[in-house]
RODREN-738219 format. One record per atom (N, C-alpha, C, O): residue in three letters; z, y, x. Coordinates in steps of 0.02 Angstrom, whole numbers, padded with zeros to 5 digits, always signed. Example, Ala and Ser with C-alpha at 12.3 -4.5 7.8 and 13.67 -1.06 7.14 Angstrom:
BEGIN
ALA+00390-00284+00660 ALA+00390-00225+00615 ALA+00390-00165+00660 ALA+00423-00166+00712 SER+00354-00112+00642 SER+00357-00053+00684 SER+00394+00002+00645 SER+00402+00057+00670 
This chain:
BEGIN
MET+00000-00060+00040 MET+00000+00000+00000 MET+00000+00063+00042 MET-00013+00118+00017 ALA+00014+00056+00106 ALA+00014+00115+00150 ALA-00057+00144+00154 ALA-00065+00204+00162 GLY-00107+00101+00149 GLY-00176+00125+00152 GLY-00194+00167+00092 GLY-00234+00213+00098 SER-00165+00153+00033 SER-00182+00191-00026 SER-00157+00263-00021 SER-00189+00309-00047 SER-00099+00274+00011 SER-00075+00342+00019 SER-00121+00381+00067 SER-00131+00441+00058 PHE-00148+00347+00117 PHE-00195+00379+00163 PHE-00258+00399+00125 PHE-00284+00454+00135 VAL-00282+00356+00081 VAL-00343+00370+00044 VAL-00333+00429-00002 VAL-00379+00470-00010 THR-00276+00435-00034 THR-00265+00491-00079 THR-00251+00556-00042 THR-00270+00610-00065 ALA-00218+00551+00017 ALA-00202+00612+00054 ALA-00263+00638+00093 ALA-00271+00698+00102 TYR-00305+00593+00115 TYR-00362+00612+00157 TYR-00409+00661+00122 TYR-00425+00713+00151 PRO-00432+00647+00060 PRO-00476+00696+00028 PRO-00442+00762+00013 PRO-00473+00815+00016 LYS-00377+00760-00003 LYS-00341+00822-00017 LYS-00340+00867+00045 LYS-00353+00927+00040 ASN-00325+00838+00104 ASN-00325+00877+00165 ASN-00395+00902+00181 ASN-00403+00959+00204 MET-00445+00861+00168 MET-00513+00883+00182 MET-00533+00941+00137 MET-00565+00988+00159 LEU-00514+00938+00073 LEU-00530+00993+00028 LEU-00494+01057+00049 LEU-00523+01111+00046 ILE-00433+01051+00070 ILE-00396+01110+00095 ILE-00431+01137+00157 ILE-00439+01198+00163 ASN-00451+01093+00202 ASN-00486+01115+00263 ASN-00552+01148+00247 ASN-00571+01197+00280 ILE-00588+01123+00197 ILE-00652+01153+00177 ILE-00640+01225+00153 ILE-00677+01270+00172 VAL-00589+01235+00113 VAL-00574+01303+00087 VAL-00552+01348+00145 VAL-00573+01406+00147 ILE-00511+01323+00191 ILE-00489+01364+00247 ILE-00548+01385+00290 ILE-00554+01444+00309 ILE-00592+01338+00306 ILE-00650+01354+00347 ILE-00696+01402+00311 ILE-00724+01448+00341 SER-00705+01392+00246 SER-00747+01437+00207 SER-00720+01508+00209 SER-00759+01556+00218 ILE-00655+01516+00202 ILE-00624+01583+00205 ILE-00634+01613+00274 ILE-00649+01673+00280 LEU-00625+01574+00326 LEU-00633+01599+00394 LEU-00705+01620+00407 LEU-00717+01671+00440 VAL-00753+01582+00383 VAL-00823+01601+00392 VAL-00839+01665+00354 VAL-00874+01708+00381 PHE-00813+01673+00294 PHE-00823+01736+00257 PHE-00789+01794+00293 PHE-00814+01850+00291 ALA-00733+01781+00326 ALA-00699+01834+00365 ALA-00743+01857+00423 ALA-00749+01917+00436 VAL-00774+01810+00458 VAL-00818+01828+00513 VAL-00878+01867+00486 VAL-00898+01917+00515 TRP-00906+01844+00431 TRP-00963+01878+00399 TRP-00944+01950+00382 TRP-00983+01997+00394 TYR-00885+01959+00354 TYR-00862+02025+00333 TYR-00854+02072+00392 TYR-00870+02131+00387 LEU-00830+02046+00449 LEU-00820+02087+00508 LEU-00885+02117+00534 LEU-00884+02168+00568 PHE-00942+02086+00518 PHE-01007+02109+00543 PHE-01043+02154+00493 PHE-01101+02173+00505 LEU-01012+02171+00437 LEU-01044+02218+00390 LEU-01046+02287+00422 LEU-01009+02301+00469 GLU-01090+02329+00398 GLU-01105+02393+00432 GLU-01044+02438+00442 GLU-01038+02469+00494 GLN-01000+02442+00394 GLN-00943+02487+00400 GLN-00882+02455+00433 GLN-00830+02487+00439 GLU-00888+02393+00454 GLU-00830+02357+00481 GLU-00831+02359+00558 GLU-00874+02390+00589 ILE-00783+02325+00588 ILE-00770+02331+00659 ILE-00829+02310+00704 ILE-00841+02340+00756 PHE-00865+02258+00684 PHE-00923+02236+00723 PHE-00989+02258+00692 PHE-01041+02229+00708 GLY-00988+02307+00649 GLY-01049+02332+00617 GLY-01099+02362+00665 GLY-01159+02364+00651 PHE-01075+02385+00723 PHE-01120+02414+00772 PHE-01171+02364+00798 PHE-01224+02383+00823 VAL-01156+02299+00792 VAL-01203+02247+00814 VAL-01268+02252+00774 VAL-01322+02239+00801 ASN-01263+02270+00710 ASN-01323+02278+00669 ASN-01369+02332+00698 ASN-01430+02324+00698 ASN-01340+02386+00722 ASN-01380+02440+00751 ASN-01413+02418+00816 ASN-01470+02437+00830 TRP-01378+02378+00855 TRP-01406+02353+00918 TRP-01470+02313+00906 TRP-01518+02318+00943 PHE-01468+02272+00852 PHE-01524+02227+00839 PHE-01571+02252+00785 PHE-01615+02215+00762 GLY-01562+02313+00763 GLY-01608+02343+00715 GLY-01602+02318+00644 GLY-01653+02310+00611 GLY-01542+02306+00620 GLY-01533+02286+00551 GLY-01507+02215+00544 GLY-01488+02183+00593 ARG-01507+02192+00482 ARG-01481+02126+00467 ARG-01533+02079+00437 ARG-01515+02030+00404 ASP-01597+02093+00447 ASP-01648+02055+00411 ASP-01686+02004+00454 ASP-01735+01975+00431 LYS-01664+01992+00514 LYS-01698+01944+00558 LYS-01669+01874+00546 LYS-01609+01866+00536 LYS-01714+01824+00547 LYS-01692+01756+00531 LYS-01642+01728+00582 LYS-01598+01689+00563 TRP-01648+01746+00644 TRP-01603+01718+00695 TRP-01532+01744+00687 TRP-01485+01715+00714 GLN-01523+01799+00649 GLN-01457+01827+00638 GLN-01417+01787+00586 GLN-01356+01790+00585 LYS-01452+01752+00542 LYS-01418+01717+00487 LYS-01362+01670+00510 LYS-01307+01676+00485 PRO-01375+01624+00557 PRO-01319+01581+00576 PRO-01265+01615+00618 PRO-01211+01588+00627 LEU-01280+01675+00643 LEU-01231+01710+00683 LEU-01185+01754+00642 LEU-01124+01752+00651 TYR-01213+01795+00595 TYR-01169+01840+00559 TYR-01196+01868+00493 TYR-01162+01911+00464 THR-01253+01847+00468 THR-01277+01878+00406 THR-01277+01833+00345 THR-01287+01857+00289 CYS-01267+01768+00354 CYS-01270+01722+00297 CYS-01212+01673+00300 CYS-01212+01628+00342 PRO-01161+01681+00257 PRO-01103+01637+00261 PRO-01119+01563+00254 PRO-01086+01521+00286 ALA-01168+01545+00215 ALA-01187+01475+00209 ALA-01219+01450+00274 ALA-01205+01394+00296 CYS-01261+01491+00304 CYS-01293+01472+00367 CYS-01244+01473+00426 CYS-01254+01438+00475 MET-01192+01513+00420 MET-01142+01520+00473 MET-01094+01461+00474 MET-01063+01447+00525 ALA-01085+01427+00417 ALA-01033+01376+00410 ALA-01038+01320+00462 ALA-00986+01301+00490 PRO-01096+01292+00477 PRO-01097+01238+00527 PRO-01074+01261+00597 PRO-01040+01224+00632 TRP-01092+01321+00616 TRP-01077+01344+00683 TRP-01007+01371+00688 TRP-00967+01347+00728 TRP-00991+01421+00648 TRP-00925+01451+00649 TRP-00873+01401+00622 TRP-00816+01401+00645 GLY-00893+01359+00575 GLY-00847+01309+00547 GLY-00825+01258+00598 GLY-00767+01238+00600 THR-00873+01236+00640 THR-00855+01188+00693 THR-00809+01220+00743 THR-00760+01190+00765 LEU-00824+01282+00762 LEU-00779+01318+00808 LEU-00709+01326+00778 LEU-00659+01317+00812 ALA-00708+01344+00714 ALA-00643+01354+00680 ALA-00605+01287+00676 ALA-00545+01286+00686 TYR-00641+01233+00662 TYR-00608+01168+00657 TYR-00574+01150+00723 TYR-00515+01132+00724 PHE-00611+01155+00778 PHE-00582+01139+00843 PHE-00527+01189+00862 PHE-00476+01169+00890 GLY-00537+01252+00847 GLY-00486+01302+00861 GLY-00421+01287+00824 GLY-00367+01292+00853 LEU-00427+01271+00761 LEU-00367+01256+00721 LEU-00335+01190+00743 LEU-00274+01182+00741 HIS-00377+01142+00764 HIS-00351+01078+00790 HIS-00309+01091+00853 HIS-00252+01067+00858 TYR-00337+01128+00900 TYR-00302+01141+00963 TYR-00245+01191+00955 TYR-00202+01196+00999 ALA-00244+01228+00900 ALA-00188+01272+00885 ALA-00129+01233+00856 ALA-00075+01259+00847 GLY-00141+01169+00840 GLY-00087+01126+00816 GLY-00080+01125+00741 GLY-00028+01102+00716 ILE-00130+01149+00704 ILE-00127+01146+00631 ILE-00135+01073+00609 ILE-00185+01042+00624 GLU-00085+01048+00574 GLU-00082+00976+00560 GLU-00141+00950+00519 GLU-00165+00895+00532 SER-00165+00988+00470 SER-00219+00962+00428 SER-00285+00956+00466 SER-00331+00923+00442 PHE-00289+00987+00525 PHE-00349+00982+00567 PHE-00339+00933+00625 PHE-00374+00937+00675 SER-00289+00889+00619 SER-00273+00843+00674 SER-00325+00788+00683 SER-00331+00761+00738 ASN-00362+00771+00631 ASN-00412+00717+00636 ASN-00477+00746+00663 ASN-00511+00785+00628 ILE-00494+00729+00724 ILE-00557+00755+00753 ILE-00610+00701+00759 ILE-00652+00703+00804 HIS-00609+00654+00713 HIS-00663+00605+00710 HIS-00727+00641+00688 HIS-00724+00686+00646 TRP-00783+00623+00716 TRP-00845+00660+00704 TRP-00864+00663+00630 TRP-00889+00714+00606 SER-00850+00608+00593 SER-00869+00609+00522 SER-00826+00657+00482 SER-00850+00689+00435 THR-00762+00663+00500 THR-00718+00710+00466 THR-00741+00781+00477 THR-00745+00821+00430 ILE-00757+00797+00540 ILE-00780+00865+00555 ILE-00846+00879+00519 ILE-00855+00932+00490 LEU-00892+00831+00522 LEU-00958+00840+00490 LEU-00952+00853+00415 LEU-00981+00901+00390 PHE-00914+00810+00380 PHE-00908+00819+00308 PHE-00867+00880+00289 PHE-00881+00911+00237 THR-00819+00898+00329 THR-00780+00959+00316 THR-00825+01021+00323 THR-00824+01066+00281 VAL-00863+01023+00377 VAL-00906+01081+00390 VAL-00963+01084+00338 VAL-00980+01138+00314 LEU-00992+01026+00321 LEU-01044+01026+00269 LEU-01015+01045+00201 LEU-01049+01078+00161 GLY-00954+01024+00187 GLY-00921+01045+00125 GLY-00910+01120+00123 GLY-00918+01151+00071 SER-00892+01148+00180 SER-00884+01221+00185 SER-00951+01256+00173 SER-00954+01307+00140 LEU-01004+01229+00201 LEU-01071+01256+00190 LEU-01087+01256+00115 LEU-01111+01306+00088 GLY-01073+01200+00082 GLY-01086+01196+00010 GLY-01045+01245-00030 GLY-01070+01277-00076 LEU-00981+01251-00012 LEU-00938+01298-00047 LEU-00962+01370-00038 LEU-00964+01409-00086 ASN-00982+01387+00023 ASN-01008+01454+00036 ASN-01072+01467-00003 ASN-01083+01522-00029 ALA-01116+01416-00007 ALA-01178+01424-00045 ALA-01163+01435-00119 ALA-01195+01477-00152 ILE-01115+01398-00145 ILE-01096+01407-00216 ILE-01068+01477-00227 ILE-01085+01510-00276 LEU-01023+01499-00183 LEU-00994+01565-00190 LEU-01046+01620-00185 LEU-01043+01670-00222 LEU-01094+01611-00141 LEU-01148+01661-00135 LEU-01190+01664-00198 LEU-01210+01718-00221 LYS-01204+01606-00228 LYS-01243+01605-00290 LYS-01204+01635-00347 LYS-01232+01671-00389 LEU-01139+01623-00349 LEU-01098+01650-00403 LEU-01088+01725-00397 LEU-01091+01761-00447 PHE-01077+01749-00336 PHE-01058+01819-00327 PHE-01111+01860-00292 PHE-01101+01920-00282 GLY-01166+01831-00273 GLY-01220+01868-00239 GLY-01251+01919-00285 GLY-01275+01971-00261 LYS-01252+01906-00350 LYS-01281+01954-00397 LYS-01239+02017-00401 LYS-01266+02071-00411 ASP-01174+02010-00391 ASP-01130+02068-00392 ASP-01150+02117-00338 ASP-01148+02178-00348 ASP-01169+02091-00280 ASP-01190+02133-00225 ASP-01254+02172-00244 ASP-01260+02231-00228 LEU-01300+02139-00278 LEU-01361+02173-00300 LEU-01345+02226-00352 LEU-01374+02280-00352 ILE-01299+02211-00396 ILE-01279+02259-00447 ILE-01248+02321-00414 ILE-01262+02377-00433 ILE-01205+02309-00364 ILE-01173+02365-00329 ILE-01226+02408-00295 ILE-01222+02469-00297 LYS-01276+02376-00263 LYS-01328+02413-00229 LYS-01368+02455-00280 LYS-01385+02512-00266 GLU-01383+02426-00338 GLU-01420+02463-00389 GLU-01378+02522-00415 GLU-01406+02576-00427 LEU-01314+02512-00425 LEU-01271+02567-00448 LEU-01268+02623-00396 LEU-01268+02682-00415 LYS-01266+02606-00332 LYS-01266+02657-00280 LYS-01331+02696-00281 LYS-01331+02757-00273 LYS-01388+02662-00291 LYS-01453+02696-00295 LYS-01454+02743-00355 LYS-01478+02800-00349 GLU-01429+02719-00412 GLU-01428+02762-00472 GLU-01384+02823-00460 GLU-01402+02878-00479 ASN-01327+02813-00429 ASN-01282+02870-00414 ASN-01315+02920-00368 ASN-01308+02980-00377 GLU-01352+02896-00317 GLU-01387+02941-00272 GLU-01441+02980-00309 GLU-01450+03040-00297 LEU-01477+02946-00355 LEU-01528+02981-00394 LEU-01497+03034-00439 LEU-01524+03088-00446 ILE-01440+03017-00468 ILE-01406+03065-00511 ILE-01383+03125-00471 ILE-01390+03182-00493 GLU-01355+03112-00411 GLU-01333+03167-00369 GLU-01391+03211-00347 GLU-01385+03272-00345 LYS-01448+03180-00330 LYS-01506+03219-00309 LYS-01534+03261-00367 LYS-01554+03318-00357 SER-01534+03232-00426 SER-01560+03270-00483 SER-01511+03325-00504 SER-01531+03375-00534 ALA-01446+03317-00489 ALA-01396+03367-00507 ALA-01395+03424-00457 ALA-01370+03478-00473 GLU-01421+03415-00396 GLU-01420+03467-00346 GLU-01457+03530-00367 GLU-01429+03585-00358 PRO-01518+03527-00394 PRO-01552+03589-00415 PRO-01513+03627-00468 PRO-01511+03689-00467 THR-01481+03592-00514 THR-01443+03628-00565 THR-01381+03660-00535 THR-01360+03713-00557 ARG-01352+03628-00484 ARG-01295+03658-00450 ARG-01317+03722-00415 ARG-01282+03772-00417 LYS-01376+03720-00383 LYS-01401+03779-00349 LYS-01415+03835-00399 LYS-01401+03893-00386 ILE-01443+03817-00456 ILE-01457+03866-00508 ILE-01392+03898-00531 ILE-01387+03959-00537 HIS-01342+03856-00544 HIS-01278+03882-00567 HIS-01246+03926-00514 HIS-01219+03979-00530 SER-01248+03906-00452 SER-01218+03946-00399 SER-01256+04012-00390 SER-01226+04063-00376 ASN-01324+04011-00398 ASN-01363+04072-00393 ASN-01348+04119-00451 ASN-01341+04179-00441 SER-01342+04092-00511 SER-01328+04134-00569 SER-01258+04165-00563 SER-01248+04222-00584 GLU-01210+04127-00536 GLU-01143+04153-00527 GLU-01144+04210-00475 GLU-01109+04260-00484 SER-01182+04203-00422 SER-01184+04256-00372 SER-01218+04318-00399 SER-01199+04374-00382 VAL-01269+04309-00442 VAL-01301+04365-00473 VAL-01253+04401-00520 VAL-01251+04463-00521 GLN-01214+04364-00558 GLN-01165+04393-00603 GLN-01112+04431-00564 GLN-01090+04484-00585 ARG-01091+04404-00507 ARG-01041+04438-00467 ARG-01068+04503-00439 ARG-01032+04553-00435 GLU-01132+04503-00419 GLU-01163+04563-00391 GLU-01168+04618-00443 GLU-01159+04677-00427 THR-01182+04600-00506 THR-01189+04651-00558 THR-01122+04679-00579 THR-01119+04734-00606 LEU-01068+04643-00568 LEU-01002+04667-00587 LEU-00979+04714-00534 LEU-00924+04740-00539 
C-alpha cells in the first residue's frame, strides 16, 4: 500500500510544480515588458516582434521549456522539496505541463491585452480630437481677458 500513496502524491506535486513554474515564467515575461526593469532589451533589439525573441522573453508558452527547465533545476538545487525528483520524465512532463498551462492562460486572457490596446488607441484619438477645442477655448478666454 506504500506504492498507492506515492501514486496519489506524485501527480499532486507535479501539478503544484507546473503552477509554480508557470508563475515563474510569467514573472520573467513580465520583467521584459517595455515599462519594466528589463524593458530596455526591447530597444536594443528593435522591438518585440522577432521570432527568435519568443523563447527568450516575448511568449510565455514558448518560454516555458527553456525558463521552466532552468527554474526546475534552480528550485531543485535550492532545496525545494517538491522539486526533489530530477528524473528526466518528471522534468519533461512538468515543463510541458507548464507550457500547456501558459498556452491556456494566454488564450483565456490574451484578448484582454488586445482590448486594453484598443482602449488606449481610442483614448489617444479622443485626446487628439479634444486638443483643437482646448486651443479654441484657451484662445477665446485670452481674447475675453484682453477686452476686459
